[in-house]
ChimeraX commands (.cxc) that place a marker at each C-alpha (Angstrom):
marker #1 position 140.11,123.36,-107.74 radius 0.5
marker #1 position 138.47,124.86,-110.51 radius 0.5
marker #1 position 137.73,128.02,-108.45 radius 0.5
marker #1 position 141.31,128.21,-107.04 radius 0.5
marker #1 position 142.54,127.81,-110.52 radius 0.5
marker #1 position 140.24,130.45,-112.05 radius 0.5
marker #1 position 141.44,132.69,-109.46 radius 0.5
marker #1 position 145.06,132.19,-110.11 radius 0.5
marker #1 position 144.65,132.95,-113.62 radius 0.5
marker #1 position 142.67,136.46,-113.04 radius 0.5
marker #1 position 145.52,137.31,-110.59 radius 0.5
marker #1 position 148.23,136.26,-113.48 radius 0.5
marker #1 position 145.95,138.58,-116.01 radius 0.5
marker #1 position 146.04,141.38,-113.87 radius 0.5
marker #1 position 149.73,141.01,-112.79 radius 0.5
marker #1 position 150.36,141.07,-116.94 radius 0.5
marker #1 position 148.20,143.97,-117.13 radius 0.5
marker #1 position 150.11,145.81,-114.40 radius 0.5
marker #1 position 153.28,144.66,-116.01 radius 0.5
marker #1 position 152.20,146.02,-119.24 radius 0.5
marker #1 position 151.15,149.36,-117.85 radius 0.5
marker #1 position 154.28,149.74,-116.24 radius 0.5
marker #1 position 156.47,149.11,-119.40 radius 0.5
marker #1 position 154.32,151.44,-121.33 radius 0.5
marker #1 position 154.95,154.08,-118.77 radius 0.5
marker #1 position 158.65,153.14,-118.76 radius 0.5
marker #1 position 158.62,153.83,-122.47 radius 0.5
marker #1 position 157.06,157.16,-122.39 radius 0.5
marker #1 position 159.87,157.96,-119.75 radius 0.5
marker #1 position 162.45,156.90,-121.85 radius 0.5
marker #1 position 161.22,158.40,-125.05 radius 0.5
marker #1 position 160.62,162.01,-123.12 radius 0.5
marker #1 position 164.36,161.96,-122.06 radius 0.5
marker #1 position 165.47,160.71,-125.50 radius 0.5
marker #1 position 163.64,163.46,-127.56 radius 0.5
marker #1 position 164.16,166.34,-124.92 radius 0.5
marker #1 position 168.06,165.66,-124.56 radius 0.5
marker #1 position 170.07,168.40,-125.79 radius 0.5
marker #1 position 167.11,169.53,-128.23 radius 0.5
marker #1 position 166.73,166.38,-129.74 radius 0.5
marker #1 position 170.48,165.66,-130.63 radius 0.5
marker #1 position 169.77,161.96,-129.99 radius 0.5
marker #1 position 168.01,161.86,-133.59 radius 0.5
marker #1 position 171.21,163.03,-135.22 radius 0.5
marker #1 position 173.12,160.36,-133.54 radius 0.5
marker #1 position 170.43,157.73,-134.61 radius 0.5
marker #1 position 171.22,158.94,-138.25 radius 0.5
marker #1 position 174.91,158.57,-137.76 radius 0.5
marker #1 position 174.39,155.12,-136.20 radius 0.5
marker #1 position 172.10,153.85,-139.12 radius 0.5
marker #1 position 174.70,154.74,-141.51 radius 0.5
marker #1 position 177.12,152.73,-139.57 radius 0.5
marker #1 position 178.52,149.39,-141.07 radius 0.5
marker #1 position 178.05,147.94,-137.99 radius 0.5
marker #1 position 174.93,145.71,-138.09 radius 0.5
marker #1 position 174.69,145.62,-134.39 radius 0.5
marker #1 position 174.92,149.15,-133.94 radius 0.5
marker #1 position 172.17,149.68,-136.52 radius 0.5
marker #1 position 169.83,147.22,-135.15 radius 0.5
marker #1 position 170.38,148.93,-131.54 radius 0.5
marker #1 position 169.55,152.17,-132.92 radius 0.5
marker #1 position 166.71,151.03,-134.56 radius 0.5
marker #1 position 165.42,149.39,-131.49 radius 0.5
marker #1 position 165.63,152.40,-129.38 radius 0.5
marker #1 position 163.99,154.41,-132.40 radius 0.5
marker #1 position 161.05,152.16,-132.28 radius 0.5
marker #1 position 160.61,152.24,-128.62 radius 0.5
marker #1 position 160.75,156.12,-128.74 radius 0.5
marker #1 position 158.23,156.40,-131.68 radius 0.5
marker #1 position 155.72,153.52,-130.23 radius 0.5
marker #1 position 155.19,156.02,-127.36 radius 0.5
marker #1 position 153.68,158.55,-129.62 radius 0.5
marker #1 position 150.86,155.92,-130.92 radius 0.5
marker #1 position 150.01,155.21,-127.59 radius 0.5
marker #1 position 148.80,158.96,-126.48 radius 0.5
marker #1 position 146.15,160.48,-128.96 radius 0.5
marker #1 position 147.86,163.98,-128.28 radius 0.5
marker #1 position 151.16,162.92,-128.98 radius 0.5
marker #1 position 150.19,160.91,-132.12 radius 0.5
marker #1 position 148.52,164.21,-133.61 radius 0.5
marker #1 position 151.86,166.00,-133.23 radius 0.5
marker #1 position 153.73,163.33,-134.58 radius 0.5
marker #1 position 151.47,163.28,-137.53 radius 0.5
marker #1 position 152.81,166.80,-138.63 radius 0.5
marker #1 position 155.86,164.86,-139.45 radius 0.5
marker #1 position 154.28,162.07,-141.35 radius 0.5
marker #1 position 155.43,162.72,-144.68 radius 0.5
marker #1 position 159.32,163.19,-143.34 radius 0.5
marker #1 position 159.01,160.10,-141.50 radius 0.5
marker #1 position 156.90,157.55,-143.47 radius 0.5
marker #1 position 159.56,156.95,-146.34 radius 0.5
marker #1 position 162.05,155.75,-143.88 radius 0.5
marker #1 position 159.64,153.93,-141.90 radius 0.5
marker #1 position 158.59,151.92,-144.86 radius 0.5
marker #1 position 161.89,150.85,-145.39 radius 0.5
marker #1 position 162.33,149.45,-141.83 radius 0.5
marker #1 position 159.12,147.87,-141.21 radius 0.5
marker #1 position 160.18,144.51,-142.17 radius 0.5
marker #1 position 162.79,144.78,-139.33 radius 0.5
marker #1 position 160.58,145.46,-136.80 radius 0.5
marker #1 position 156.63,145.03,-135.82 radius 0.5
marker #1 position 156.88,148.48,-133.90 radius 0.5
marker #1 position 157.38,150.28,-137.07 radius 0.5
marker #1 position 154.52,148.60,-138.84 radius 0.5
marker #1 position 152.34,149.81,-135.65 radius 0.5
marker #1 position 153.51,153.12,-136.12 radius 0.5
marker #1 position 152.65,153.30,-139.86 radius 0.5
marker #1 position 149.38,152.04,-139.47 radius 0.5
marker #1 position 148.55,154.67,-136.43 radius 0.5
marker #1 position 149.75,157.52,-138.65 radius 0.5
marker #1 position 147.66,156.42,-141.57 radius 0.5
marker #1 position 144.49,156.20,-139.52 radius 0.5
marker #1 position 144.95,159.89,-138.40 radius 0.5
marker #1 position 142.18,162.15,-139.59 radius 0.5
marker #1 position 144.51,164.86,-140.56 radius 0.5
marker #1 position 146.64,162.85,-142.80 radius 0.5
marker #1 position 145.90,162.45,-146.51 radius 0.5
marker #1 position 146.94,158.62,-146.97 radius 0.5
marker #1 position 147.11,159.30,-151.15 radius 0.5
marker #1 position 150.03,161.89,-150.19 radius 0.5
marker #1 position 151.80,159.25,-148.37 radius 0.5
marker #1 position 151.31,156.37,-151.23 radius 0.5
marker #1 position 154.77,155.07,-151.86 radius 0.5
marker #1 position 154.72,155.04,-155.61 radius 0.5
marker #1 position 157.25,156.65,-157.82 radius 0.5
marker #1 position 156.91,157.27,-161.87 radius 0.5
marker #1 position 159.41,154.56,-163.48 radius 0.5
marker #1 position 158.61,155.13,-167.14 radius 0.5
marker #1 position 156.54,156.71,-169.34 radius 0.5
marker #1 position 155.12,155.30,-172.62 radius 0.5
marker #1 position 153.45,157.57,-175.50 radius 0.5
marker #1 position 150.16,155.87,-177.17 radius 0.5
marker #1 position 149.24,159.27,-178.22 radius 0.5
marker #1 position 149.06,158.02,-181.80 radius 0.5
marker #1 position 145.99,155.57,-180.80 radius 0.5
marker #1 position 144.33,158.40,-178.49 radius 0.5
marker #1 position 143.32,158.04,-175.17 radius 0.5
marker #1 position 144.06,154.84,-172.93 radius 0.5
marker #1 position 140.36,153.74,-171.85 radius 0.5
marker #1 position 141.29,150.60,-169.97 radius 0.5
marker #1 position 143.94,148.83,-168.42 radius 0.5
marker #1 position 144.45,145.36,-167.28 radius 0.5
marker #1 position 147.47,143.80,-165.53 radius 0.5
marker #1 position 147.66,139.96,-165.18 radius 0.5
marker #1 position 150.87,137.45,-165.38 radius 0.5
marker #1 position 153.30,140.21,-166.25 radius 0.5
marker #1 position 151.51,141.29,-169.15 radius 0.5
marker #1 position 149.66,144.59,-169.48 radius 0.5
marker #1 position 146.45,144.97,-171.75 radius 0.5
marker #1 position 145.43,148.65,-172.72 radius 0.5
marker #1 position 142.58,149.64,-174.85 radius 0.5
marker #1 position 142.47,152.90,-176.62 radius 0.5
marker #1 position 139.87,155.48,-178.17 radius 0.5
marker #1 position 140.72,154.52,-181.79 radius 0.5
marker #1 position 139.96,151.18,-181.32 radius 0.5
marker #1 position 143.00,149.64,-180.65 radius 0.5
marker #1 position 144.18,147.08,-178.10 radius 0.5
marker #1 position 147.71,146.71,-177.04 radius 0.5
marker #1 position 149.52,143.84,-175.35 radius 0.5
marker #1 position 152.54,144.87,-173.29 radius 0.5
marker #1 position 155.61,143.03,-171.74 radius 0.5
marker #1 position 155.88,144.07,-168.15 radius 0.5
marker #1 position 158.56,141.74,-166.90 radius 0.5
marker #1 position 161.25,144.72,-166.90 radius 0.5
marker #1 position 161.31,148.41,-165.93 radius 0.5
marker #1 position 160.18,149.46,-169.22 radius 0.5
marker #1 position 157.06,148.33,-170.86 radius 0.5
marker #1 position 157.75,146.53,-174.49 radius 0.5
marker #1 position 154.88,146.31,-177.08 radius 0.5
marker #1 position 154.54,142.61,-178.13 radius 0.5
marker #1 position 151.13,142.61,-179.94 radius 0.5
marker #1 position 148.80,144.90,-181.12 radius 0.5
marker #1 position 145.26,144.67,-182.82 radius 0.5
marker #1 position 142.53,146.98,-183.97 radius 0.5
marker #1 position 139.12,144.63,-184.52 radius 0.5
marker #1 position 136.80,147.39,-183.08 radius 0.5
marker #1 position 135.21,150.03,-185.13 radius 0.5
marker #1 position 135.06,152.59,-182.26 radius 0.5
marker #1 position 136.99,153.10,-179.12 radius 0.5
marker #1 position 137.48,150.03,-176.89 radius 0.5
marker #1 position 135.88,150.94,-173.33 radius 0.5
marker #1 position 136.79,148.08,-171.27 radius 0.5
marker #1 position 139.00,144.81,-171.18 radius 0.5
marker #1 position 138.68,141.52,-169.23 radius 0.5
marker #1 position 141.02,138.88,-168.73 radius 0.5
marker #1 position 140.39,135.72,-167.18 radius 0.5
marker #1 position 143.10,134.26,-164.48 radius 0.5
marker #1 position 144.20,131.60,-167.05 radius 0.5
marker #1 position 145.50,134.65,-169.19 radius 0.5
marker #1 position 144.24,132.47,-172.36 radius 0.5
marker #1 position 141.54,134.79,-173.48 radius 0.5
marker #1 position 140.87,138.56,-173.80 radius 0.5
marker #1 position 137.49,139.79,-174.03 radius 0.5
marker #1 position 136.87,143.72,-175.09 radius 0.5
marker #1 position 133.80,145.85,-175.00 radius 0.5
marker #1 position 133.28,148.93,-177.50 radius 0.5
marker #1 position 131.48,151.84,-178.23 radius 0.5
marker #1 position 130.74,149.85,-181.75 radius 0.5
marker #1 position 128.03,147.87,-179.19 radius 0.5
marker #1 position 130.22,144.45,-179.69 radius 0.5
marker #1 position 132.10,142.57,-177.35 radius 0.5
marker #1 position 134.97,140.53,-179.01 radius 0.5
marker #1 position 137.03,137.60,-177.86 radius 0.5
marker #1 position 140.62,137.10,-178.55 radius 0.5
marker #1 position 142.63,133.78,-178.33 radius 0.5
marker #1 position 146.04,134.89,-176.88 radius 0.5
marker #1 position 147.59,131.26,-177.74 radius 0.5
marker #1 position 146.13,131.00,-181.25 radius 0.5
marker #1 position 146.22,134.51,-181.96 radius 0.5
marker #1 position 142.71,134.69,-183.27 radius 0.5
marker #1 position 139.86,137.17,-182.90 radius 0.5
marker #1 position 135.98,136.96,-183.19 radius 0.5
marker #1 position 132.70,138.37,-182.22 radius 0.5
marker #1 position 131.58,137.12,-178.98 radius 0.5
marker #1 position 128.49,139.39,-178.73 radius 0.5
marker #1 position 127.19,141.65,-181.52 radius 0.5
marker #1 position 124.48,143.42,-179.34 radius 0.5
marker #1 position 120.89,143.19,-178.74 radius 0.5
marker #1 position 118.41,145.35,-180.46 radius 0.5
marker #1 position 116.71,147.62,-178.15 radius 0.5
marker #1 position 113.82,150.30,-178.72 radius 0.5
marker #1 position 116.44,153.20,-178.88 radius 0.5
marker #1 position 119.01,151.08,-180.81 radius 0.5
marker #1 position 121.86,148.61,-179.30 radius 0.5
marker #1 position 123.60,149.36,-176.01 radius 0.5
marker #1 position 126.99,150.60,-175.61 radius 0.5
marker #1 position 129.19,148.22,-173.81 radius 0.5
marker #1 position 130.71,150.28,-170.79 radius 0.5
marker #1 position 132.26,147.50,-168.48 radius 0.5
marker #1 position 133.00,143.91,-168.29 radius 0.5
marker #1 position 133.70,141.45,-165.73 radius 0.5
marker #1 position 134.39,137.74,-165.49 radius 0.5
marker #1 position 133.36,135.42,-162.59 radius 0.5
marker #1 position 132.60,131.75,-162.13 radius 0.5
marker #1 position 132.93,131.19,-165.99 radius 0.5
marker #1 position 130.35,133.83,-167.00 radius 0.5
marker #1 position 131.14,137.06,-168.64 radius 0.5
marker #1 position 129.19,139.94,-167.44 radius 0.5
marker #1 position 128.46,143.23,-169.48 radius 0.5
marker #1 position 127.08,146.49,-168.64 radius 0.5
marker #1 position 125.50,148.47,-171.40 radius 0.5
marker #1 position 123.74,151.37,-169.44 radius 0.5
marker #1 position 121.90,151.78,-165.85 radius 0.5
marker #1 position 118.83,150.03,-167.10 radius 0.5
marker #1 position 120.51,147.22,-169.36 radius 0.5
marker #1 position 122.76,144.09,-168.53 radius 0.5
marker #1 position 123.64,141.26,-170.17 radius 0.5
marker #1 position 125.25,138.01,-169.56 radius 0.5
marker #1 position 127.12,135.28,-171.58 radius 0.5
marker #1 position 129.24,131.81,-170.76 radius 0.5
marker link #1:1,2 radius 0.2
marker link #1:2,3 radius 0.2
marker link #1:3,4 radius 0.2
marker link #1:4,5 radius 0.2
marker link #1:5,6 radius 0.2
marker link #1:6,7 radius 0.2
marker link #1:7,8 radius 0.2
marker link #1:8,9 radius 0.2
marker link #1:9,10 radius 0.2
marker link #1:10,11 radius 0.2
marker link #1:11,12 radius 0.2
marker link #1:12,13 radius 0.2
marker link #1:13,14 radius 0.2
marker link #1:14,15 radius 0.2
marker link #1:15,16 radius 0.2
marker link #1:16,17 radius 0.2
marker link #1:17,18 radius 0.2
marker link #1:18,19 radius 0.2
marker link #1:19,20 radius 0.2
marker link #1:20,21 radius 0.2
marker link #1:21,22 radius 0.2
marker link #1:22,23 radius 0.2
marker link #1:23,24 radius 0.2
marker link #1:24,25 radius 0.2
marker link #1:25,26 radius 0.2
marker link #1:26,27 radius 0.2
marker link #1:27,28 radius 0.2
marker link #1:28,29 radius 0.2
marker link #1:29,30 radius 0.2
marker link #1:30,31 radius 0.2
marker link #1:31,32 radius 0.2
marker link #1:32,33 radius 0.2
marker link #1:33,34 radius 0.2
marker link #1:34,35 radius 0.2
marker link #1:35,36 radius 0.2
marker link #1:36,37 radius 0.2
marker link #1:37,38 radius 0.2
marker link #1:38,39 radius 0.2
marker link #1:39,40 radius 0.2
marker link #1:40,41 radius 0.2
marker link #1:41,42 radius 0.2
marker link #1:42,43 radius 0.2
marker link #1:43,44 radius 0.2
marker link #1:44,45 radius 0.2
marker link #1:45,46 radius 0.2
marker link #1:46,47 radius 0.2
marker link #1:47,48 radius 0.2
marker link #1:48,49 radius 0.2
marker link #1:49,50 radius 0.2
marker link #1:50,51 radius 0.2
marker link #1:51,52 radius 0.2
marker link #1:52,53 radius 0.2
marker link #1:53,54 radius 0.2
marker link #1:54,55 radius 0.2
marker link #1:55,56 radius 0.2
marker link #1:56,57 radius 0.2
marker link #1:57,58 radius 0.2
marker link #1:58,59 radius 0.2
marker link #1:59,60 radius 0.2
marker link #1:60,61 radius 0.2
marker link #1:61,62 radius 0.2
marker link #1:62,63 radius 0.2
marker link #1:63,64 radius 0.2
marker link #1:64,65 radius 0.2
marker link #1:65,66 radius 0.2
marker link #1:66,67 radius 0.2
marker link #1:67,68 radius 0.2
marker link #1:68,69 radius 0.2
marker link #1:69,70 radius 0.2
marker link #1:70,71 radius 0.2
marker link #1:71,72 radius 0.2
marker link #1:72,73 radius 0.2
marker link #1:73,74 radius 0.2
marker link #1:74,75 radius 0.2
marker link #1:75,76 radius 0.2
marker link #1:76,77 radius 0.2
marker link #1:77,78 radius 0.2
marker link #1:78,79 radius 0.2
marker link #1:79,80 radius 0.2
marker link #1:80,81 radius 0.2
marker link #1:81,82 radius 0.2
marker link #1:82,83 radius 0.2
marker link #1:83,84 radius 0.2
marker link #1:84,85 radius 0.2
marker link #1:85,86 radius 0.2
marker link #1:86,87 radius 0.2
marker link #1:87,88 radius 0.2
marker link #1:88,89 radius 0.2
marker link #1:89,90 radius 0.2
marker link #1:90,91 radius 0.2
marker link #1:91,92 radius 0.2
marker link #1:92,93 radius 0.2
marker link #1:93,94 radius 0.2
marker link #1:94,95 radius 0.2
marker link #1:95,96 radius 0.2
marker link #1:96,97 radius 0.2
marker link #1:97,98 radius 0.2
marker link #1:98,99 radius 0.2
marker link #1:99,100 radius 0.2
marker link #1:100,101 radius 0.2
marker link #1:101,102 radius 0.2
marker link #1:102,103 radius 0.2
marker link #1:103,104 radius 0.2
marker link #1:104,105 radius 0.2
marker link #1:105,106 radius 0.2
marker link #1:106,107 radius 0.2
marker link #1:107,108 radius 0.2
marker link #1:108,109 radius 0.2
marker link #1:109,110 radius 0.2
marker link #1:110,111 radius 0.2
marker link #1:111,112 radius 0.2
marker link #1:112,113 radius 0.2
marker link #1:113,114 radius 0.2
marker link #1:114,115 radius 0.2
marker link #1:115,116 radius 0.2
marker link #1:116,117 radius 0.2
marker link #1:117,118 radius 0.2
marker link #1:118,119 radius 0.2
marker link #1:119,120 radius 0.2
marker link #1:120,121 radius 0.2
marker link #1:121,122 radius 0.2
marker link #1:122,123 radius 0.2
marker link #1:123,124 radius 0.2
marker link #1:124,125 radius 0.2
marker link #1:125,126 radius 0.2
marker link #1:126,127 radius 0.2
marker link #1:127,128 radius 0.2
marker link #1:128,129 radius 0.2
marker link #1:129,130 radius 0.2
marker link #1:130,131 radius 0.2
marker link #1:131,132 radius 0.2
marker link #1:132,133 radius 0.2
marker link #1:133,134 radius 0.2
marker link #1:134,135 radius 0.2
marker link #1:135,136 radius 0.2
marker link #1:136,137 radius 0.2
marker link #1:137,138 radius 0.2
marker link #1:138,139 radius 0.2
marker link #1:139,140 radius 0.2
marker link #1:140,141 radius 0.2
marker link #1:141,142 radius 0.2
marker link #1:142,143 radius 0.2
marker link #1:143,144 radius 0.2
marker link #1:144,145 radius 0.2
marker link #1:145,146 radius 0.2
marker link #1:146,147 radius 0.2
marker link #1:147,148 radius 0.2
marker link #1:148,149 radius 0.2
marker link #1:149,150 radius 0.2
marker link #1:150,151 radius 0.2
marker link #1:151,152 radius 0.2
marker link #1:152,153 radius 0.2
marker link #1:153,154 radius 0.2
marker link #1:154,155 radius 0.2
marker link #1:155,156 radius 0.2
marker link #1:156,157 radius 0.2
marker link #1:157,158 radius 0.2
marker link #1:158,159 radius 0.2
marker link #1:159,160 radius 0.2
marker link #1:160,161 radius 0.2
marker link #1:161,162 radius 0.2
marker link #1:162,163 radius 0.2
marker link #1:163,164 radius 0.2
marker link #1:164,165 radius 0.2
marker link #1:165,166 radius 0.2
marker link #1:166,167 radius 0.2
marker link #1:167,168 radius 0.2
marker link #1:168,169 radius 0.2
marker link #1:169,170 radius 0.2
marker link #1:170,171 radius 0.2
marker link #1:171,172 radius 0.2
marker link #1:172,173 radius 0.2
marker link #1:173,174 radius 0.2
marker link #1:174,175 radius 0.2
marker link #1:175,176 radius 0.2
marker link #1:176,177 radius 0.2
marker link #1:177,178 radius 0.2
marker link #1:178,179 radius 0.2
marker link #1:179,180 radius 0.2
marker link #1:180,181 radius 0.2
marker link #1:181,182 radius 0.2
marker link #1:182,183 radius 0.2
marker link #1:183,184 radius 0.2
marker link #1:184,185 radius 0.2
marker link #1:185,186 radius 0.2
marker link #1:186,187 radius 0.2
marker link #1:187,188 radius 0.2
marker link #1:188,189 radius 0.2
marker link #1:189,190 radius 0.2
marker link #1:190,191 radius 0.2
marker link #1:191,192 radius 0.2
marker link #1:192,193 radius 0.2
marker link #1:193,194 radius 0.2
marker link #1:194,195 radius 0.2
marker link #1:195,196 radius 0.2
marker link #1:196,197 radius 0.2
marker link #1:197,198 radius 0.2
marker link #1:198,199 radius 0.2
marker link #1:199,200 radius 0.2
marker link #1:200,201 radius 0.2
marker link #1:201,202 radius 0.2
marker link #1:202,203 radius 0.2
marker link #1:203,204 radius 0.2
marker link #1:204,205 radius 0.2
marker link #1:205,206 radius 0.2
marker link #1:206,207 radius 0.2
marker link #1:207,208 radius 0.2
marker link #1:208,209 radius 0.2
marker link #1:209,210 radius 0.2
marker link #1:210,211 radius 0.2
marker link #1:211,212 radius 0.2
marker link #1:212,213 radius 0.2
marker link #1:213,214 radius 0.2
marker link #1:214,215 radius 0.2
marker link #1:215,216 radius 0.2
marker link #1:216,217 radius 0.2
marker link #1:217,218 radius 0.2
marker link #1:218,219 radius 0.2
marker link #1:219,220 radius 0.2
marker link #1:220,221 radius 0.2
marker link #1:221,222 radius 0.2
marker link #1:222,223 radius 0.2
marker link #1:223,224 radius 0.2
marker link #1:224,225 radius 0.2
marker link #1:225,226 radius 0.2
marker link #1:226,227 radius 0.2
marker link #1:227,228 radius 0.2
marker link #1:228,229 radius 0.2
marker link #1:229,230 radius 0.2
marker link #1:230,231 radius 0.2
marker link #1:231,232 radius 0.2
marker link #1:232,233 radius 0.2
marker link #1:233,234 radius 0.2
marker link #1:234,235 radius 0.2
marker link #1:235,236 radius 0.2
marker link #1:236,237 radius 0.2
marker link #1:237,238 radius 0.2
marker link #1:238,239 radius 0.2
marker link #1:239,240 radius 0.2
marker link #1:240,241 radius 0.2
marker link #1:241,242 radius 0.2
marker link #1:242,243 radius 0.2
marker link #1:243,244 radius 0.2
marker link #1:244,245 radius 0.2
marker link #1:245,246 radius 0.2
marker link #1:246,247 radius 0.2
marker link #1:247,248 radius 0.2
marker link #1:248,249 radius 0.2
marker link #1:249,250 radius 0.2
view
């Protein structure tokens, strides 16, 4: 009986594979007809249907468009051809990916093409710009729980409210004597650690609004090491000074 079941299961899998192949073959034929009918006039029709006030019309249009595009990602040559139009179609596809699993598959296939520069298709836009030129260069930037922390080359640290489209400055401090090169904030958000070219690490209590020296530097043969980077993990604060120096404090 077990042997018979194994045979039946094997036959079922083979049947499913054949059905899947037949479905893909049908999709390719449909896509070919849709794309070539009257020099691609179907795409203009899709555009008009998507603008329709009828939700059912828009859904049907999306389903047909997804089927047509999916046939491209199963064919390497066709996918490469589609890559030429990646910039044109990706923006629209991102808007539709929550409505169709097929759209997500198409986007992934396009992004994996060797001819595509993914950074050029990154869906970001400049919303606002804050001028902090009076404090020099922005050397470090941290975002946590709706707040943005920035450090500057004149030793200033700023805290911004990022809850709205425009950043709003809510706190500013200048405890370091030189540029603040790095910031680190624990997940609790109650502390802020800053490393600087003045070779110190400072700790800011965000609740009490107090600041103190967490690390004043270790004397070396060639002088104290400059703090370049900070990282918090498992209750420890790790700091990197140079390629041959590292410290950790709890």
